[in-house]
N, C-alpha and C positions, 0 to 999 in steps of 0.2 A: 552102870555104872556110865550113861549117857549123859553128857553136860549140854544143857542147850542156856545158851544165853546170848542176849545180846550187849553190845560196848557202842558207847558213846563219848564224843567230846563233852567237855563241862566247859562253859562259859561265864562262870561267876563264883566264887567265891563264899556264896548261900550255903549251899551243902555243911558247910561246918559249922552253923547255929543248929541245924535240924539233927545231926549226928547224936545216935547214941550210944556210939562206942569207938574209942580209936587207938588202933596199932600200929607199930611198926614191924615194917616187912624188911627181912634183908635175904637174898636168894639169888640163888646162879642156875647155871643150866651144865650138867656132865656131858649132857647129849641136845642138839640142838637139828635134826636132822630132820627134814623135811616132813617126813610118814611119821616122828613121834617125836617127844620132848621129852627129856627127865630133868625133872626141876630137886633143888633143893632150895628148902625154907626154914629160917629163922621168923619164927610169930612169937614176939614176947619171950621167953622161957620155953617153946618147944621147938622140937624139929618136926621138920615136915620130907617126905620122897613121897613127887608124885610123876607118876607117868601118863603122859597126854596121845592119843592119836592121831591122827590125820582129821583136819575137821570137813566136813562137808562141803561143795561147791559151794552153798554160800552163807560159810561161816560160822552159819547157825549151833550146829551140834559136832560132837566130837567125845570119841570114847576119855576118859578121864577114873583115873587109880589114882589112890592115896593113903599114907602108913605112916603114922606118928613115928620117930626116932629121938632116942634123945637127942638134947641140945648138943653134946657133947659132939653126935658124930655127926649132928649138923653141919658142925664148926667144922669139923674134920673134912668132911665132903664138900663143904665151900672152897678149900684150897686148893681141890680137882678143879674147880668146875672153868670152864669155859671164857674166855673174857668177855663181858664186865660183870661185876656183881650189882645187881638192881638196889637201890636204899629209896624207900615208899612209906608215906602211909595213908594204913584205908581206914577210909570211915564208914562206917555203915548207917544207913539211913531209910526209914523205915516211908514208903510214902504209899498209900493205901494199902494191899493185901501184899505187895514185896517190899522187901530190903536190895535198895540199890545199894553197890562196894565200891567207893569212889577211892581212886590210887592217884593221889599228889605224890609226884614224883622230884627226885633229888641228884644228886652229883651230874653224870653226865643227859641226863633226861631233866633235868628240873627245868621247869615248867610246861611240864607237858603233867593235865588231869582229867583222866576218865574212868567213866561210870559204866558200872556191868550191873544188868538185872539176870537173874537165872529163872528160867522159865522152866516148866513142866511138860509146855507141846511148843513147835516152830508158832504156831496159830497163836498163841495167849493173847491176850492183849492188859495191859498196865496201864497205871496211871506217869503219866508225864511230869516232874515236875519242872519248874520254872529253869531251872540253872540246867537243862539237859538239851544240848545243844545238838551237831550233825550226827546223826549214827557212822559210824566206822564198821559196824559188823564185818567178818571178814575180808577186812583191811588189814594181808600182813604185818604191815611194816607197825600195827598197835598194838602186837602179840610182845609179849613178856621175852619172849625168845630172842624176837630181833631185836626187838631194844636193847636189848643186851650186846646185840651184835654191830646196829646204828644205831647209836642214841641220840634221841630227839636232838641235844644241840649241834648236831653234824648234818642235820637236815636242810636243805636250802631255804630258802623262803619261796 
């Protein structure tokens, strides 16, 4: 139940032509405490509730537990979430032996595109696609729970 991932900004739209899957995600947070977050997500017609623990100091790993719930339950729980609801399209792109999840954000986070790759160990190597930009692993402002509180459009350049 430990998730190990690295997070990057994306420098072009080229990933869209390489994606093998595209999914709309609507998610909100019932709790955004620094030691734990509780997320509710609608992924097409499926609902999920996820609990994430505090990230390691380098931001590479943290506890994650997820359970599928009904779409109806997810829709009801989204109404109880803290502001703001996250709306994004997730593109899945196979690069070498890994799958990158590339999130294109909308609404108050429009303009932000982040790629994540899950790893089996913190030292695992992976192939970097040409559209992968600056690494932002461990930068809290890029966590979805923080984007719901401090949306990308409110950031000062």
